[in-house]
N, C-alpha and C positions, 0 to 999 in steps of 0.2 A: 601406645605402641601398636595396638590392634588397628586403630584408625589409619596409621601410617601404612601398614601392610595393605589394608583395603584400598587406600588411595593409589598405592603403587600398582596393585593388581589391576585396578580400573584403568590406569594410564597405559599399562602394557596391553590390555585387551583393546583399548581404543586405538592404539598404534597398529596392532595387528589387523583390526577391522579396517582401519584407514588404508593400510597397505593392500589388503585384498580388494577393497572397493576401487582403489586407484588403479589396480591392475586390470579390473574387469569392466567397470562401468563405462569408461570412454569407448571401448570397442563395442560394447553392447548398444550404447546410445547411437553411435555412428551407424551401426548396422540397422537399427530400427528406423532411423531417419532416411538412410539410403534406400531401404525397402519401400518406404512411404513415398519418397520423391521419384525414385526409379530413373534417375539420370536426366530429368526434364528441368530446365532452368526456371521456367515460370512457376512450376510446382514447388521447386526449392525456395524460390523467393516468397511465394505465398505462405508456405509452412514456416519459413524463417520469421516472417513478419508476424504471423499468428502466434507462434511460440514465444517470440521475443516480447510482443505486446502483452498478451494475456498473463504470462508468467513473470512479468515485472509489475504490471498494473495491480493485480490481485495482492501480491505480497506487500506492496507499499500500503495498500488500504488496510491490510491485516495488521501490519506494524503500527499504523496510526492508532489502532485501538489500545495500544499500550498506555497511552496518555490518560486513559479513563481512570478517574480517581477510585472507583470501587474495586478495581483489580488489585489484588495483593501481589507481592513480588514473585512468588512461585508461579502464579498465573501469567504474570507479565513475561516471565522467561519462557513459559510454554507457548504464549502467543508469538514471541519472536522465533522460536523453533519451528512453529507451524509456518510462519512466513518464509523462513529459510527453506523449508521442505517444499513449499509451493513454488519456489523459484528454481527447483532442481533442474528442469530442462535447460534453463539459461546457465546454471552453474556447470552442467555437464558439457554444454557447447563451449563455454569459456575454458573449461579444463582441456578440451580437445584443441582449441585454438592456441592456448598459451602454454600447455603442458610440455614437459621435456622428458617424459618417460616413453617407453616403447608402446604402451597402450595408447597414449595420446597421439603418437606419431602414426600408428595404425589407424586410429579414428580419423585423424586429419586426412590421410590418404583416401579413406573410404568416403568422407564427406566431399572432398574435392572431386572425386570420380563419380560418385553415385548421387550426390546431392548438391549440384552446382548452385551457387547463389545463396545457399542456406545460412552459412556463417555470417556473412555481411548483413543479410536480411534480418537475422536474429539480433544483431547488434542494433540496427536501426529501429527494429520493432521494440527492443528493450528500452531504448532511449525515448521513443514515443510513448511507451507504456508508463514509464516513470513520470514524464512530463504531464501526461493526461491525468494520472492519479494525483499528482501534486496540484494540478489545476482544479480537479474536483474537490480535493480536500480544502484548498484555499477558498473556493467558491462557497462550500458548505460552511466553513468557519466565518466567512464574511457575512453570509446570510444569517447565521446565528447571532452574530454581533449586531447586525442591522435590526433583527427582530427584537432583541432586548432593548436596543436604543429606542425603537418605535414604541414599545410598551412603556418605557420610562417617560417618554415625551407625552404619550396619551394620558398617563397618570398625572403628570404635571398640568396638562390641559384641564382634566377633570377637577383637580384641586383649584385651579385658577377660576374656572367657570363657577364652581360652587362658592368660592369666596366672592366673586363678582355678583352672583345672584343674591347672596346673603347681604352684601353691602348695598345693593340696589333696593332690596326690600326694606332695609332700615332707613335709607335715605328717603324712600317714598313715604314711609310712615311719618317721618319728621316734617316733610314739606307738603303734606297733604292739606289741601284747602277744604274747608267745610263748604258744602254747597249753600248758597243763600236760601234762607227760609222764607217762604211766602206767607 
């Protein structure tokens, strides 16, 4: 019974915190970006690409660490939460772009007026960041597989060369001719 009450209290607290954050964060983020960009399209595109790329590239790399076998489940969950937190600028921009509450609407108006180009640039930067991180992860995984394959083949070559030398030494002993004695 006590656990049920604790879970219910945690759910209510989480909902209240979500409601407060949903009402405040979109406006706050739009104002920060608007102040940074200051109405200039090229600056908006630059910062959009930067935020989109960096804050999608890093979270994908962090999430990739979850597959490591030495991490236990509580740590895996913590790593995923860190990755979600690292992507916060992209989540905030997405909530402004797709949100349907008054805070999202106010944030969208702020971004359109004070940070032109930021929203689309963030989208393209995020796509590029995810693709770049997946390419890096794929390249590293391929290199690791290639390295283990090379090590395996080198071991086979050493075994084969050792067997060949041992066989050659035995055959040389059997077919050795005695030099003629004078």
